[in-house]
C-alpha positions, 0 to 999 in steps of 0.5 A: 500500500502506497501512501500519497505524499502530503499536498500541503506543508505540515504546520504543527510540530506533531503534523510535521513529525507524522508527515516524516514518519509516513515516508517509506521505510528505509532498507533493512541495512539502514535500520540500525543507523540513527534517524535523519536529523529532521526526524529527530528535530521533528520528534523533539519539537512535537514533544516540546509542543505537547509539554507547553501549556496553551496560551491563556485567552486574550481579554479585549479591554 
């Protein structure tokens, strides 16, 4: 089963991570190699975004 490439650029850290993880798997010889830097950066960005509390709603005065 082939996955279609995302048509738009992912905007949230979690969406970027899932877009990277949806790419085809690497060859068996490469499975022990560390992930590419963009996967690690996307994972850290998604993790940090999930830890960051949402901003309080702004009050118009």
